[in-house]
C-alpha positions in Angstrom: 44.7 -27.7 0.4 48.1 -26.0 0.0 49.0 -24.7 -3.5 52.0 -22.5 -2.6 55.3 -23.1 -0.9 56.7 -20.0 0.7 60.4 -19.4 0.8 61.1 -18.2 4.3 64.5 -16.9 3.3 63.1 -14.1 1.2 62.4 -11.0 3.3 59.5 -8.7 3.4 58.8 -7.7 -0.2 56.6 -4.7 0.4 59.4 -2.6 1.9 61.7 -2.8 -1.2 62.4 0.6 -2.6 61.5 0.0 -6.2 58.7 -1.9 -8.0 61.2 -4.1 -9.8 62.8 -5.3 -6.6 59.3 -6.0 -5.1 58.5 -8.1 -8.2 61.7 -10.0 -8.0 61.1 -10.7 -4.3 57.6 -12.0 -5.0 58.8 -14.3 -7.8 61.4 -15.8 -5.5 59.2 -16.0 -2.5 56.5 -18.4 -3.7 56.7 -21.8 -5.5 53.7 -23.7 -6.9 52.8 -27.1 -5.5 51.6 -28.2 -8.9 50.5 -31.8 -8.0 47.9 -30.4 -5.6 46.0 -28.3 -8.1 46.8 -29.1 -11.7 43.5 -28.9 -13.7 41.5 -27.6 -10.8 39.8 -24.3 -9.8 41.5 -22.3 -7.0 40.2 -19.5 -4.8 42.8 -17.3 -3.2 42.1 -15.0 -0.2 44.2 -11.8 0.0 44.7 -10.4 3.5 47.2 -7.8 2.4 46.7 -4.3 3.5 49.9 -2.8 2.2 50.5 -2.5 -1.6 48.7 -5.5 -3.1 51.6 -6.4 -5.3 51.6 -10.1 -4.5 48.3 -11.4 -5.9 48.9 -10.7 -9.6 52.2 -12.6 -9.8 50.7 -15.5 -7.7 47.7 -15.8 -10.0 50.0 -15.8 -13.1 52.3 -18.4 -11.4 49.3 -20.7 -10.6 47.8 -20.4 -14.1 51.2 -21.2 -15.7 51.6 -24.2 -13.4 48.3 -25.7 -14.6 45.4 -24.3 -12.6 42.1 -24.4 -14.6 40.9 -21.2 -13.0 42.1 -18.8 -10.3 39.6 -16.6 -8.4 40.6 -14.2 -5.7 38.8 -12.3 -3.0 39.9 -10.0 -0.2 39.5 -11.1 3.4 36.9 -8.3 4.1 34.4 -10.1 1.8 34.4 -13.3 3.8 
């Protein structure tokens, strides 16, 4: 089930020169599809090998949008 909508017009956030610009890019890059998960538990799989700056903001976004619980794991644990 999809829980995020990715904005394809936001570029690659990991190459931004400062942490603040990376955070702004991540906040604009993803939107929550609230009706798909409100009140439910979610597991996110992270396949990032670069900086790992994306998962924290996504977890906060999903919790603020109504997820009951958000768990995350890396792809190497699957």
